[in-house]
All heavy atoms as an XYZ file, in Angstrom:
754
protein
N      -7.647     -8.803     -7.202
C      -6.809     -7.648     -7.404
C      -6.208     -7.268     -6.061
O      -6.867     -7.300     -5.038
C      -7.620     -6.491     -7.969
C      -6.772     -5.311     -8.316
S      -7.617     -3.963     -9.135
C      -8.626     -4.771    -10.324
N      -4.963     -6.884     -6.092
C      -4.231     -6.548     -4.884
C      -4.100     -5.030     -4.782
O      -3.611     -4.384     -5.694
C      -2.825     -7.190     -4.916
C      -2.061     -6.844     -3.661
C      -2.916     -8.685     -5.111
N      -4.570     -4.451     -3.670
C      -4.452     -3.017     -3.439
C      -3.180     -2.771     -2.629
O      -3.033     -3.269     -1.526
C      -5.670     -2.476     -2.687
C      -5.704     -0.970     -2.466
C      -5.785     -0.237     -3.801
C      -6.885     -0.593     -1.607
N      -2.240     -2.015     -3.216
C      -0.941     -1.791     -2.611
C      -0.730     -0.327     -2.261
O      -1.419      0.552     -2.782
C       0.164     -2.221     -3.590
C       0.117     -3.653     -4.091
C       1.129     -3.840     -5.213
C       0.393     -4.622     -2.968
N       0.251     -0.065     -1.410
C       0.700      1.298     -1.158
C       1.451      1.778     -2.393
O       1.880      0.975     -3.223
C       1.607      1.341      0.069
C       0.916      0.991      1.365
C      -0.160      1.995      1.742
O       0.053      3.206      1.522
O      -1.206      1.562      2.250
N       1.653      3.076     -2.528
C       2.264      3.663     -3.725
C       3.643      3.094     -4.025
O       3.936      2.731     -5.165
C       2.361      5.173     -3.581
O       1.089      5.723     -3.450
N       4.515      3.015     -3.030
C       5.876      2.512     -3.247
C       5.860      1.033     -3.639
O       6.606      0.608     -4.509
C       6.732      2.733     -1.997
C       6.998      4.191     -1.703
C       7.746      4.892     -2.820
O       8.660      4.294     -3.411
O       7.407      6.056     -3.101
N       5.014      0.252     -2.984
C       4.897     -1.166     -3.315
C       4.362     -1.338     -4.732
O       4.790     -2.229     -5.451
C       3.964     -1.875     -2.332
C       4.506     -1.966     -0.935
C       3.468     -2.544      0.015
O       2.263     -2.379     -0.188
N       3.923     -3.193      1.065
N       3.418     -0.471     -5.120
C       2.857     -0.528     -6.465
C       3.950     -0.300     -7.505
O       4.031     -1.025     -8.496
C       1.747      0.517     -6.625
C       1.124      0.538     -7.986
C       0.125     -0.368     -8.320
C       1.524      1.460     -8.944
C      -0.461     -0.349     -9.573
C       0.946      1.493    -10.189
C      -0.054      0.579    -10.514
N       4.803      0.703     -7.288
C       5.888      0.982     -8.225
C       6.866     -0.192     -8.313
O       7.340     -0.528     -9.390
C       6.612      2.268     -7.831
C       5.814      3.556     -8.015
C       6.558      4.729     -7.410
C       5.505      3.807     -9.480
N       7.147     -0.827     -7.183
C       8.036     -1.982     -7.168
C       7.435     -3.144     -7.960
O       8.106     -3.765     -8.794
C       8.318     -2.431     -5.719
O       8.873     -1.330     -5.003
C       9.268     -3.606     -5.678
N       6.168     -3.428     -7.710
C       5.503     -4.522     -8.413
C       5.321     -4.208     -9.897
O       5.402     -5.091    -10.742
C       4.154     -4.833     -7.771
C       4.264     -5.442     -6.398
C       5.012     -6.770     -6.402
O       4.778     -7.603     -7.306
O       5.840     -6.971     -5.502
N       5.093     -2.941    -10.222
C       4.973     -2.532    -11.616
C       6.292     -2.746    -12.345
O       6.311     -3.214    -13.484
C       4.540     -1.065    -11.698
C       4.230     -0.516    -13.080
C       3.089     -1.293    -13.732
C       3.873      0.956    -12.992
N       7.387     -2.453    -11.685
C       8.709     -2.716    -12.265
C       8.881     -4.199    -12.547
O       9.366     -4.583    -13.615
C       9.817     -2.226    -11.303
O       9.616     -0.844    -11.037
C      11.194     -2.443    -11.898
N       8.456     -5.036    -11.621
C       8.542     -6.493    -11.824
C       7.680     -6.952    -12.998
O       8.085     -7.814    -13.772
C       8.127     -7.227    -10.558
C       9.126     -7.114     -9.460
C       8.731     -7.941     -8.268
N       9.665     -7.688     -7.178
C       9.359     -7.757     -5.913
N       8.143     -8.082     -5.531
N      10.262     -7.514     -4.985
N       6.484     -6.366    -13.129
C       5.623     -6.711    -14.265
C       6.300     -6.351    -15.584
O       6.271     -7.129    -16.532
C       4.282     -5.979    -14.174
C       3.212     -6.556    -13.273
C       1.986     -5.642    -13.263
C       2.813     -7.934    -13.710
N       6.904     -5.165    -15.652
C       7.580     -4.747    -16.879
C       8.764     -5.641    -17.194
O       8.996     -5.985    -18.345
C       8.024     -3.288    -16.793
C       6.929     -2.312    -17.076
C       6.530     -1.405    -16.114
C       6.287     -2.287    -18.302
C       5.520     -0.503    -16.363
C       5.265     -1.394    -18.561
C       4.886     -0.497    -17.592
N       9.521     -6.030    -16.180
C      10.663     -6.906    -16.408
C      10.210     -8.271    -16.891
O      10.836     -8.876    -17.755
C      11.491     -7.030    -15.138
C      12.241     -5.763    -14.795
C      12.918     -5.837    -13.442
O      12.695     -6.763    -12.658
N      13.740     -4.838    -13.142
N       9.118     -8.758    -16.338
C       8.586    -10.065    -16.716
C       8.078    -10.058    -18.164
O       8.252    -11.025    -18.895
C       7.436    -10.428    -15.771
C       6.813    -11.758    -16.015
C       5.714    -11.992    -14.975
C       4.644    -12.862    -15.536
N       3.488    -12.944    -14.672
N       7.487     -8.962    -18.594
C       6.895     -8.871    -19.930
C       7.820     -8.186    -20.936
O       7.387     -7.841    -22.029
C       5.576     -8.111    -19.856
S       4.339     -8.927    -18.865
N       9.062     -7.996    -20.578
C       9.985     -7.258    -21.436
C      10.178     -7.920    -22.804
O      10.121     -7.261    -23.832
C      11.322     -7.089    -20.752
C      12.255     -6.178    -21.486
C      13.521     -5.943    -20.660
N      14.286     -4.912    -21.294
C      14.397     -3.679    -20.866
N      13.801     -3.331    -19.751
N      15.108     -2.794    -21.512
N      10.415     -9.232    -22.840
C      10.676     -9.909    -24.116
C       9.389    -10.177    -24.891
O       9.367    -10.059    -26.115
C      11.438    -11.209    -23.886
O      10.680    -12.065    -23.059
N       8.343    -10.539    -24.193
C       7.063    -10.754    -24.864
C       5.939    -10.509    -23.882
O       6.045    -10.834    -22.708
C       6.969    -12.177    -25.405
O       6.944    -13.098    -24.341
N       4.896     -9.905    -24.371
C       3.759     -9.602    -23.513
C       3.522     -8.111    -23.408
O       4.289     -7.303    -23.929
N       2.454     -7.754    -22.723
C       2.077     -6.353    -22.569
C       1.650     -6.092    -21.134
O       1.186     -6.983    -20.437
C       0.897     -6.012    -23.488
O       1.230     -6.233    -24.825
N       1.800     -4.843    -20.737
C       1.323     -4.391    -19.435
C       0.361     -3.243    -19.706
O       0.695     -2.301    -20.423
C       2.477     -3.915    -18.529
C       1.939     -3.354    -17.227
C       3.443     -5.055    -18.252
N      -0.828     -3.335    -19.164
C      -1.852     -2.310    -19.348
C      -2.012     -1.537    -18.047
O      -2.150     -2.129    -16.975
C      -3.185     -2.935    -19.744
C      -3.110     -3.680    -21.048
C      -2.893     -5.054    -21.081
C      -3.241     -3.001    -22.244
C      -2.814     -5.735    -22.278
C      -3.163     -3.667    -23.448
C      -2.950     -5.033    -23.459
O      -2.859     -5.699    -24.653
N      -2.009     -0.208    -18.157
C      -2.175      0.658    -16.997
C      -3.414      1.517    -17.215
O      -3.569      2.111    -18.284
C      -0.950      1.566    -16.793
C       0.294      0.718    -16.580
C      -1.159      2.497    -15.609
C       1.572      1.519    -16.539
N      -4.281      1.574    -16.215
C      -5.477      2.411    -16.295
C      -5.515      3.343    -15.093
O      -4.993      3.037    -14.028
C      -6.773      1.572    -16.329
O      -6.830      0.752    -15.165
C      -6.829      0.703    -17.559
N      -6.154      4.482    -15.296
C      -6.283      5.507    -14.269
C      -7.717      5.996    -14.301
O      -8.247      6.299    -15.365
C      -5.317      6.657    -14.576
C      -5.426      7.909    -13.744
C      -4.654      7.730    -12.446
C      -4.863      9.090    -14.510
N      -8.357      6.048    -13.138
C      -9.723      6.558    -13.086
C      -9.998      7.222    -11.751
O      -9.280      7.008    -10.783
C     -10.735      5.458    -13.364
C     -10.815      4.373    -12.305
C     -11.762      3.273    -12.690
C     -13.109      3.501    -12.079
N     -14.040      2.414    -12.302
N     -11.019      8.034    -11.733
C     -11.433      8.722    -10.515
C     -11.955      7.688     -9.521
O     -12.666      6.759     -9.890
C     -12.513      9.743    -10.846
C     -12.925     10.581     -9.679
C     -13.926     11.632    -10.096
C     -14.398     12.417     -8.904
N     -15.366     13.432     -9.268
N     -11.606      7.863     -8.258
C     -12.002      6.922     -7.213
C     -12.655      7.698     -6.085
O     -12.095      8.660     -5.566
C     -10.759      6.184     -6.713
C     -11.029      5.174     -5.632
C     -11.747      4.024     -5.885
C     -10.544      5.369     -4.344
C     -11.978      3.085     -4.894
C     -10.768      4.445     -3.347
C     -11.485      3.305     -3.635
O     -11.713      2.382     -2.652
N     -13.859      7.285     -5.707
C     -14.584      8.001     -4.655
C     -14.550      7.281     -3.311
O     -15.175      7.728     -2.360
C     -16.024      8.270     -5.080
C     -16.792      7.001     -5.379
O     -16.237      5.896     -5.194
O     -17.953      7.111     -5.811
N     -13.840      6.185     -3.229
C     -13.686      5.489     -1.953
C     -14.695      4.394     -1.697
O     -14.577      3.666     -0.718
N     -15.691      4.277     -2.556
C     -16.690      3.233     -2.345
C     -16.145      1.884     -2.811
O     -15.472      1.802     -3.828
C     -17.968      3.542     -3.105
C     -18.743      4.684     -2.493
C     -20.051      4.876     -3.190
N     -19.752      5.547     -4.467
C     -20.563      5.580     -5.504
N     -21.729      5.003     -5.441
N     -20.231      6.207     -6.594
N     -16.459      0.845     -2.059
C     -16.056     -0.499     -2.451
C     -17.255     -1.343     -2.885
O     -17.075     -2.408     -3.438
C     -15.347     -1.215     -1.291
O     -16.222     -1.247     -0.155
C     -14.058     -0.501     -0.926
N     -18.453     -0.839     -2.609
C     -19.671     -1.541     -3.000
C     -20.563     -0.587     -3.780
O     -20.580      0.616     -3.517
C     -20.436     -2.032     -1.767
C     -19.690     -3.057     -0.964
C     -20.520     -3.502      0.219
C     -19.759     -4.524      1.043
N     -20.540     -4.945      2.197
N     -21.323     -1.098     -4.732
C     -22.238     -0.215     -5.465
C     -23.355      0.278     -4.552
O     -23.755     -0.390     -3.600
C     -22.791     -1.109     -6.573
C     -22.550     -2.505     -6.127
C     -21.378     -2.470     -5.205
N     -23.853      1.474     -4.838
C     -24.966      2.020     -4.052
C     -26.278      1.656     -4.725
O     -26.347      1.548     -5.957
C     -24.863      3.555     -3.953
O     -24.838      4.096     -5.272
C     -23.620      3.977     -3.218
N     -27.323      1.466     -3.956
C     -28.636      1.177     -4.547
C     -29.105      2.352     -5.397
O     -28.735      3.504     -5.154
C     -29.545      0.991     -3.335
C     -28.641      0.767     -2.178
C     -27.351      1.412     -2.510
N     -29.943      2.074     -6.370
C     -30.415      3.115     -7.286
C     -31.211      4.206     -6.577
O     -31.164      5.356     -6.954
C     -31.265      2.507     -8.392
C     -30.452      1.689     -9.347
C     -31.324      1.172    -10.444
N     -30.536      0.265    -11.269
C     -30.643      0.187    -12.559
N     -31.521      0.932    -13.191
N     -29.909     -0.650    -13.245
N     -31.977      3.852     -5.554
C     -32.801      4.843     -4.858
C     -31.950      5.912     -4.190
O     -32.327      7.067     -4.149
C     -33.682      4.160     -3.813
C     -34.739      3.282     -4.415
C     -35.560      2.624     -3.344
C     -36.576      1.681     -3.961
N     -37.350      0.986     -2.940
N     -30.793      5.550     -3.669
C     -29.970      6.533     -2.954
C     -28.976      7.236     -3.879
O     -28.159      8.016     -3.416
C     -29.214      5.852     -1.819
O     -28.282      4.944     -2.348
N     -29.041      6.991     -5.177
C     -28.113      7.637     -6.108
C     -28.318      9.144     -6.129
O     -27.371      9.903     -6.340
C     -28.291      7.071     -7.506
N     -29.526      9.595     -5.890
C     -29.813     11.023     -5.867
C     -29.187     11.671     -4.642
O     -28.765     12.815     -4.681
C     -31.347     11.249     -5.879
C     -31.679     12.720     -5.756
C     -31.958     10.639     -7.123
N     -29.092     10.938     -3.556
C     -28.595     11.464     -2.296
C     -27.094     11.272     -2.127
O     -26.586     11.377     -1.026
C     -29.316     10.774     -1.144
C     -30.820     10.931     -1.191
C     -31.491     10.031     -0.179
O     -30.784      9.401      0.627
O     -32.715      9.959     -0.190
N     -26.372     10.987     -3.193
C     -24.943     10.720     -3.067
C     -24.194     11.964     -2.610
O     -24.536     13.084     -2.951
C     -24.362     10.233     -4.391
O     -24.466     11.248     -5.360
N     -23.169     11.752     -1.811
C     -22.367     12.835     -1.253
C     -20.985     12.780     -1.889
O     -20.384     11.724     -1.982
C     -22.255     12.686      0.281
C     -21.379     13.779      0.863
C     -23.635     12.694      0.907
N     -20.482     13.936     -2.299
C     -19.142     14.005     -2.886
C     -18.098     13.843     -1.785
O     -18.250     14.392     -0.698
C     -18.936     15.346     -3.592
C     -19.631     15.447     -4.917
C     -19.051     14.519     -5.959
O     -17.816     14.391     -6.048
O     -19.854     13.888     -6.671
N     -17.017     13.108     -2.048
C     -15.971     12.973     -1.038
C     -15.233     14.295     -0.838
O     -15.211     15.145     -1.722
C     -15.040     11.913     -1.625
C     -15.296     11.952     -3.088
C     -16.737     12.360     -3.255
N     -14.631     14.464      0.322
C     -13.913     15.701      0.629
C     -12.684     15.869     -0.263
O     -12.356     16.963     -0.677
C     -13.499     15.703      2.093
N     -12.003     14.755     -0.584
C     -10.801     14.813     -1.395
C     -10.937     13.833     -2.560
O     -11.309     12.683     -2.373
C      -9.582     14.433     -0.556
C      -8.303     14.440     -1.326
C      -7.126     13.932     -0.501
O      -7.322     13.542      0.652
O      -6.027     13.916     -1.054
N     -10.646     14.300     -3.760
C     -10.682     13.415     -4.916
C      -9.452     12.524     -4.914
O      -8.365     12.949     -4.533
C     -10.725     14.223     -6.210
C     -12.038     14.934     -6.375
O     -13.078     14.452     -5.962
N     -11.993     16.105     -6.976
N      -9.639     11.290     -5.353
C      -8.545     10.327     -5.429
C      -8.566      9.670     -6.791
O      -9.571      9.709     -7.502
C      -8.684      9.273     -4.330
C      -8.559      9.852     -2.941
C      -8.619      8.778     -1.902
C      -8.505      9.403     -0.523
N      -8.516      8.406      0.527
N      -7.452      9.051     -7.152
C      -7.330      8.338     -8.421
C      -6.957      6.894     -8.134
O      -6.112      6.614     -7.290
C      -6.264      8.973     -9.292
S      -6.651     10.652     -9.771
N      -7.575      5.990     -8.870
C      -7.284      4.579     -8.766
C      -6.424      4.204     -9.963
O      -6.819      4.439    -11.106
C      -8.582      3.766     -8.768
C      -8.467      2.257     -8.798
C      -7.825      1.742     -7.508
C      -9.831      1.624     -8.980
N      -5.243      3.649     -9.718
C      -4.365      3.178    -10.777
C      -4.355      1.670    -10.743
O      -4.197      1.070     -9.674
C      -2.940      3.697    -10.585
C      -2.730      5.140    -10.955
C      -2.748      6.010     -9.731
C      -1.450      5.284    -11.703
N      -4.515      1.073    -11.903
C      -4.492     -0.380    -12.024
C      -3.482     -0.766    -13.090
O      -3.328     -0.069    -14.085
C      -5.852     -0.915    -12.441
C      -6.931     -0.728    -11.425
C      -8.233     -1.245    -11.958
N      -9.285     -1.120    -10.983
C     -10.565     -1.060    -11.282
N     -10.957     -1.110    -12.539
N     -11.467     -0.946    -10.332
N      -2.825     -1.898    -12.876
C      -1.902     -2.437    -13.867
C      -2.115     -3.934    -13.936
O      -2.344     -4.593    -12.925
C      -0.463     -2.130    -13.494
N      -2.041     -4.484    -15.159
C      -2.194     -5.911    -15.340
C      -1.366     -6.379    -16.522
O      -1.145     -5.618    -17.466
C      -3.669     -6.313    -15.538
O      -3.744     -7.735    -15.652
C      -4.268     -5.671    -16.771
N      -0.926     -7.612    -16.436
C      -0.247     -8.234    -17.569
C      -1.141     -9.323    -18.165
O      -0.701    -10.114    -18.977
C       1.106     -8.809    -17.157
C       0.985     -9.932    -16.137
O      -0.117    -10.170    -15.613
O       2.009    -10.587    -15.857
N      -2.388     -9.338    -17.760
C      -3.332    -10.346    -18.220
C      -3.490    -11.483    -17.237
O      -4.501    -12.180    -17.235
N      -2.494    -11.696    -16.394
C      -2.545    -12.758    -15.393
C      -2.600    -12.201    -13.980
O      -3.331    -12.694    -13.138
C      -1.311    -13.651    -15.524
C      -1.230    -14.381    -16.842
C       0.031    -15.178    -16.944
C       0.126    -15.816    -18.320
N       1.407    -16.475    -18.529
N      -1.824    -11.179    -13.727
C      -1.734    -10.592    -12.399
C      -2.218     -9.154    -12.446
O      -1.884     -8.410    -13.361
C      -0.283    -10.609    -11.926
C      -0.126    -10.089    -10.538
C       1.086    -10.693     -9.855
N       1.055    -10.292     -8.464
C       1.872     -9.396     -7.938
N       2.789     -8.852     -8.685
N       1.782     -9.074     -6.673
N      -2.994     -8.759    -11.441
C      -3.524     -7.401    -11.364
C      -3.068     -6.757    -10.069
O      -3.125     -7.383     -9.012
C      -5.057     -7.426    -11.382
C      -5.650     -8.006    -12.635
C      -7.154     -8.052    -12.517
C      -7.772     -8.717    -13.722
N      -9.224     -8.810    -13.604
N      -2.610     -5.511    -10.186
C      -2.242     -4.739     -9.006
C      -2.904     -3.371     -9.096
O      -3.248     -2.911    -10.188
C      -0.710     -4.590     -8.855
C      -0.096     -3.930    -10.087
C      -0.065     -5.922     -8.557
C       1.385     -3.609     -9.941
N      -3.097     -2.728     -7.959
C      -3.737     -1.414     -7.961
C      -3.276     -0.609     -6.755
O      -2.759     -1.158     -5.781
C      -5.257     -1.555     -7.938
O      -5.666     -2.229     -6.771
N      -3.472      0.708     -6.848
C      -3.180      1.612     -5.754
C      -4.093      2.820     -5.859
O      -4.644      3.099     -6.923
C      -1.695      2.049     -5.736
O      -1.420      2.732     -4.525
C      -1.365      2.943     -6.921
N      -4.242      3.523     -4.753
C      -5.048      4.746     -4.719
C      -4.111      5.901     -4.380
O      -3.332      5.820     -3.436
C      -6.175      4.641     -3.670
C      -6.944      5.940     -3.582
C      -7.096      3.483     -4.000
N      -4.192      6.957     -5.202
C      -3.334      8.131     -5.036
C      -4.229      9.356     -4.967
O      -5.207      9.462     -5.709
C      -2.360      8.247     -6.233
C      -1.469      9.462     -6.084
C      -1.528      6.991     -6.387
N      -3.876     10.308     -4.091
C      -4.661     11.542     -4.031
C      -4.460     12.319     -5.326
O      -3.416     12.218     -5.968
C      -4.260     12.392     -2.832
O      -2.982     12.936     -3.035
N      -5.452     13.084     -5.716
C      -5.384     13.809     -6.984
C      -4.240     14.821     -6.995
O      -3.698     15.139     -8.053
C      -6.710     14.501     -7.274
O      -7.007     15.433     -6.259
N      -3.847     15.292     -5.836
C      -2.735     16.243     -5.750
C      -1.397     15.574     -6.037
O      -0.462     16.225     -6.476
C      -2.700     16.877     -4.365
C      -3.922     17.713     -4.053
C      -3.900     18.201     -2.638
C      -5.201     18.920     -2.316
N      -5.287     19.298     -0.908
N      -1.295     14.275     -5.789
C      -0.043     13.540     -5.948
C       0.058     12.793     -7.280
O       1.061     12.136     -7.522
C       0.107     12.540     -4.800
C       0.141     13.171     -3.431
C       1.399     13.998     -3.202
O       2.471     13.582     -3.652
O       1.285     15.069     -2.583
N      -0.948     12.883     -8.139
C      -0.957     12.108     -9.381
C       0.209     12.472    -10.281
O       0.891     11.596    -10.809
C      -2.305     12.265    -10.130
C      -2.231     11.685    -11.517
C      -3.406     11.588     -9.351
N       0.494     13.759    -10.476
C       1.600     14.162    -11.350
C       2.937     13.651    -10.830
O       3.760     13.157    -11.594
C       1.638     15.679    -11.509
C       0.485     16.179    -12.339
O      -0.088     15.448    -13.142
N       0.134     17.434    -12.135
N       3.146     13.756     -9.541
C       4.377     13.265     -8.923
C       4.491     11.749     -9.107
O       5.564     11.233     -9.429
C       4.370     13.630     -7.441
C       5.575     13.203     -6.668
C       5.440     13.637     -5.223
C       6.475     12.971     -4.353
N       6.301     13.310     -2.945
N       3.388     11.051     -8.930
C       3.375      9.599     -9.076
C       3.643      9.192    -10.522
O       4.376      8.242    -10.787
C       2.021      9.044     -8.605
C       2.003      7.559     -8.458
C       2.564      6.952     -7.351
C       1.429      6.757     -9.427
C       2.545      5.584     -7.210
C       1.406      5.389     -9.298
C       1.970      4.797     -8.178
N       3.062      9.913    -11.484
C       3.297      9.616    -12.892
C       4.756      9.849    -13.260
O       5.317      9.105    -14.062
C       2.376     10.445    -13.775
C       0.952      9.950    -13.758
C       0.029     10.809    -14.603
O       0.277     11.983    -14.834
N      -1.053     10.212    -15.055
N       5.378     10.858    -12.701
C       6.794     11.086    -12.961
C       7.640      9.944    -12.394
O       8.623      9.533    -13.005
C       7.253     12.421    -12.363
C       6.689     13.626    -13.082
S       7.085     13.654    -14.848
C       8.841     13.871    -14.796
N       7.265      9.410    -11.250
C       7.966      8.264    -10.678
C       7.794      7.042    -11.577
O       8.734      6.269    -11.777
C       7.455      7.975     -9.272
N       6.608      6.880    -12.150
C       6.361      5.760    -13.074
C       7.177      5.917    -14.350
O       7.619      4.940    -14.931
C       4.873      5.672    -13.433
C       4.035      5.072    -12.358
S       2.264      4.996    -12.744
C       2.198      4.540    -14.434
N       7.398      7.146    -14.789
C       8.137      7.421    -16.011
C       9.558      6.879    -15.932
O      10.120      6.457    -16.942
C       8.151      8.936    -16.262
C       8.952      9.345    -17.460
C       8.454      9.149    -18.730
C      10.194      9.931    -17.308
C       9.183      9.535    -19.833
C      10.930     10.323    -18.401
C      10.426     10.114    -19.683
N      10.145      6.861    -14.744
C      11.524      6.432    -14.587
C      11.668      4.950    -14.304
O      12.770      4.477    -14.025
C      12.196      7.252    -13.491
C      12.343      8.670    -13.915
C      11.636      9.732    -13.443
C      13.190      9.189    -14.938
N      12.004     10.876    -14.101
C      12.957     10.567    -15.027
C      14.130      8.607    -15.792
C      13.643     11.380    -15.922
C      14.799      9.428    -16.686
C      14.560     10.793    -16.745
N      10.600      4.180    -14.419
C      10.695      2.732    -14.231
C      11.456      2.137    -15.408
O      11.108      2.389    -16.564
C       9.294      2.094    -14.129
C       8.631      2.531    -12.835
C       9.379      0.572    -14.190
C       7.214      2.048    -12.683
N      12.503      1.336    -15.150
C      13.251      0.715    -16.253
C      12.339     -0.207    -17.059
O      11.580     -0.983    -16.499
C      14.338     -0.098    -15.551
C      14.383      0.413    -14.158
C      13.042      1.001    -13.851
N      12.398     -0.092    -18.374
C      11.592     -0.934    -19.242
C      10.274     -0.336    -19.635
O       9.584     -0.861    -20.499
N       9.887      0.767    -19.020
C       8.610      1.383    -19.348
C       8.636      1.986    -20.746
O       7.716      1.827    -21.521
C       8.242      2.447    -18.314
C       6.939      3.195    -18.532
C       5.770      2.228    -18.513
C       6.734      4.241    -17.465
N       9.718      2.661    -21.064
C       9.837      3.294    -22.375
C      10.779      2.489    -23.256
O      11.828      2.033    -22.820
C      10.380      4.718    -22.223
C       9.508      5.662    -21.420
C      10.220      6.985    -21.250
C       8.180      5.871    -22.094
N      10.405      2.322    -24.500
C      11.280      1.668    -25.459
C      12.162      2.705    -26.109
O      11.706      3.812    -26.387
C      10.448      0.952    -26.528
C       9.655     -0.210    -25.981
C       8.925     -0.910    -27.087
C       8.135     -2.064    -26.537
N       7.407     -2.788    -27.571
N      13.423      2.377    -26.366
C      14.281      3.366    -27.036
C      13.797      3.629    -28.454
O      13.313      2.726    -29.145
C      15.660      2.691    -27.040
C      15.437      1.271    -26.680
C      14.085      1.157    -26.050
N      13.906      4.864    -28.880
C      13.465      5.223    -30.226
C      14.554      4.893    -31.231
O      15.750      4.933    -30.917
C      13.138      6.728    -30.316
O      14.302      7.451    -29.935
C      11.991      7.087    -29.393
N      14.130      4.555    -32.419
C      15.085      4.229    -33.478
C      15.559      5.503    -34.138
O      14.776      6.394    -34.431
C      14.425      3.318    -34.506
C      14.052      1.977    -33.928
C      13.399      1.088    -34.961
O      13.536      1.356    -36.169
O      12.730      0.142    -34.548
N      16.859      5.608    -34.385
C      17.421      6.795    -35.026
C      17.531      6.628    -36.515
O      17.802      5.625    -37.026
C      18.810      7.092    -34.469
O      18.716      7.288    -33.082
Protein backbone atom coordinates (compact mmCIF):
# COMPACT_ATOMS: atom_id res chain seq x y z
CA UNK A 1 0.00 0.00 0.00
CA UNK A 2 1.27 3.43 -0.90
CA UNK A 3 0.91 6.26 1.65
CA UNK A 4 0.50 9.56 -0.21
CA UNK A 5 0.06 13.23 0.61
CA UNK A 6 -3.53 14.53 0.35
CA UNK A 7 -3.14 16.19 -3.08
CA UNK A 8 -1.33 13.17 -4.53
CA UNK A 9 -4.04 10.91 -3.12
CA UNK A 10 -6.76 12.91 -4.90
CA UNK A 11 -4.79 12.77 -8.16
CA UNK A 12 -4.28 9.01 -7.93
CA UNK A 13 -7.92 8.51 -6.90
CA UNK A 14 -8.98 10.35 -10.04
CA UNK A 15 -6.81 8.00 -12.09
CA UNK A 16 -8.36 4.97 -10.38
CA UNK A 17 -11.87 6.23 -11.21
CA UNK A 18 -10.93 6.90 -14.82
CA UNK A 19 -9.39 3.45 -15.15
CA UNK A 20 -12.48 1.73 -13.69
CA UNK A 21 -15.03 3.95 -15.41
CA UNK A 22 -16.23 1.41 -18.02
CA UNK A 23 -15.92 -1.66 -15.84
CA UNK A 24 -14.76 -2.29 -12.33
CA UNK A 25 -15.19 -0.76 -8.90
CA UNK A 26 -13.27 1.50 -6.57
CA UNK A 27 -13.67 0.98 -2.83
CA UNK A 28 -12.96 3.79 -0.38
CA UNK A 29 -12.65 3.26 3.37
CA UNK A 30 -12.21 5.72 6.22
CA UNK A 31 -11.13 4.87 9.75
CA UNK A 32 -9.64 6.42 12.84
CA UNK A 33 -5.83 6.43 12.80
CA UNK A 34 -3.71 6.74 15.93
CA UNK A 35 -0.33 6.89 14.21
CA UNK A 36 0.86 3.43 15.14
CA UNK A 37 2.42 1.34 12.39
CA UNK A 38 3.00 -1.78 14.49
CA UNK A 39 0.64 -3.60 16.84
CA UNK A 40 1.25 -3.15 20.57
CA UNK A 41 1.80 -6.14 22.84
CA UNK A 42 -1.21 -7.22 24.89
CA UNK A 43 0.47 -6.42 28.23
CA UNK A 44 0.88 -2.73 27.37
CA UNK A 45 -2.67 -2.34 26.01
CA UNK A 46 -3.77 -1.05 29.41
CA UNK A 47 -1.07 1.61 29.36
CA UNK A 48 -1.97 2.98 25.93
CA UNK A 49 -1.79 6.75 25.51
CA UNK A 50 -4.26 8.71 23.40
CA UNK A 51 -2.67 10.80 20.64
CA UNK A 52 -2.82 14.59 20.96
CA UNK A 53 -4.66 14.96 17.64
CA UNK A 54 -7.08 12.50 16.07
CA UNK A 55 -6.42 11.55 12.46
CA UNK A 56 -8.28 9.62 9.79
CA UNK A 57 -6.83 7.04 7.44
CA UNK A 58 -8.39 6.97 3.96
CA UNK A 59 -7.78 4.00 1.70
CA UNK A 60 -8.83 3.38 -1.88
CA UNK A 61 -8.44 0.27 -4.00
CA UNK A 62 -9.60 -1.09 -7.31
CA UNK A 63 -8.69 -4.63 -6.28
CA UNK A 64 -5.23 -4.42 -7.83
CA UNK A 65 -3.77 -1.14 -6.62
CA UNK A 66 -4.08 0.33 -3.13
CA UNK A 67 -3.48 3.92 -2.11
CA UNK A 68 -3.89 5.66 1.23
CA UNK A 69 -3.47 8.98 3.00
CA UNK A 70 -3.74 10.36 6.52
CA UNK A 71 -5.88 13.45 7.15
CA UNK A 72 -6.39 15.33 10.41
CA UNK A 73 -9.90 15.01 11.80
CA UNK A 74 -10.39 18.76 11.41
CA UNK A 75 -9.72 18.54 7.65
CA UNK A 76 -11.89 15.48 6.89
CA UNK A 77 -14.97 17.45 5.77
CA UNK A 78 -12.88 19.67 3.50
CA UNK A 79 -11.13 16.61 2.06
CA UNK A 80 -14.45 14.81 1.45
CA UNK A 81 -15.75 17.85 -0.42
CA UNK A 82 -12.63 17.78 -2.61
CA UNK A 83 -13.28 14.07 -3.29
CA UNK A 84 -16.89 14.88 -4.21
CA UNK A 85 -15.73 16.94 -7.19
CA UNK A 86 -13.56 14.19 -8.69
CA UNK A 87 -14.77 13.50 -12.26
CA UNK A 88 -16.34 10.05 -12.49
CA UNK A 89 -17.04 9.70 -8.79
CA UNK A 90 -20.76 10.29 -9.15
CA UNK A 91 -22.91 8.69 -11.81
CA UNK A 92 -25.55 10.88 -13.42
CA UNK A 93 -29.07 10.13 -12.25
CA UNK A 94 -31.68 8.97 -14.69
CA UNK A 95 -34.60 11.34 -15.26
